[in-house]
N, C-alpha and C positions, 0 to 999 in steps of 0.2 A: 823521307817525306819533304815535299818543298813547301816552305814557310814563304809566306808573301812580307815583305816588309812594309811596316806601318807607315804612316806620313799623313799629310793632309791630302784631302780628296782632290783630284785633278779637274780642271775646267769641265771636261767632257762629263766626267761624274755629276758635277753641280747642274750642269744644264739638263740632262736628264733627270735628276732628282726635283728640281725646281720649276724649270721653263715649261718642259713639257707638260706634265700635270695642269699647270696654270693656264696653258694654252688651250688644253682640251676642255677645262673647265669653261673659259671665256666661250669657245667655240659653243658650247653645249648651250650657254646663255642668250648667246646671239640667236640661235636656231630656234630656242623654246620662245623669243619674242617674236620672230618672224613667223613662228606657227599660230601665236596668239593672234598676231595683228590678222592674220589671213583667215582665222575662224570667226573674229569680230566683224570683218568683211562679210563673209560668207553669212552670217546671222543677222545683221542690218539689211542685206539684200533681201532675206526670206521675209524678215519682218514687213518691208516694204511690199514685197509681193502679196503677203497676206492681209495687209492693211488695203491694197487697190482689190482684191478680190472682195473682201467683206463692204466695203463702199458700192462695188459693183453689184453686190448681192442686194444690199440695201436699195440702191436706185432701182433694179429689177422689181423689188416686192412693193415699192411705191408706185412704180408705174402700173403693176400689174392690179392692185388692188382688190376689189371685190371678183375679178375674172378669172375665177376658179373652174368655171363651166359646170357647177352644181346649181341648177335651178330649181331643185327640191326644195320644198318647205320643211322645216326641222319639227319631225313628229316627235314627242316626248316618249321614252321608251324604247322607240323603233332602234335608235342608235346604240342603246347599252346592251340590247339582246344580239344586235350584231356582233358587237365586241368581245361579248363572253363567250361565246361558243368558240372562235378560232383560239382563244388561251387555252381552253380545254384541251383542245386537240393538240396544241403544242406541248403541254405538260405531261400527255400521255405519250407523246412522242420522244419525250425528253427521257421517262422513266423507260420506255422499252429500249431505248439506246444505250441508258447507263447499265441496264441488268446485261446488255450484249458485251459491254466492256470488260465486264467483270469476269468472265470465263477466260481461265488461262488454258495454256497447251502443256501441260506439264507432264513428264516422263512418269509412266507407273512403275511403283517400286517392285523389286523382285525380291521377295523375302527368303 
């Protein structure tokens, strides 16, 4: 058997044991900081775009005002009847669709 003689660690061992992990840790922190800054910049840019879109929509709503193209007068009850029928049809379609998705193609048991 070969037994290695004990003694103080060499310089190369100390570098590998302390400096290499420390440099990897510092590199990770720097990379995380750069990614965080990039994400912050993207978020702020997106918020500016959303704000501009909202301001544009508000401006176009103010400009259009009452120009929705509907010259009919409001008749009480007429609009309510129109709204009730499509919702009933939608509910029936949802129920029929839900029943269709419950069927499964399972193999038959052989006893």
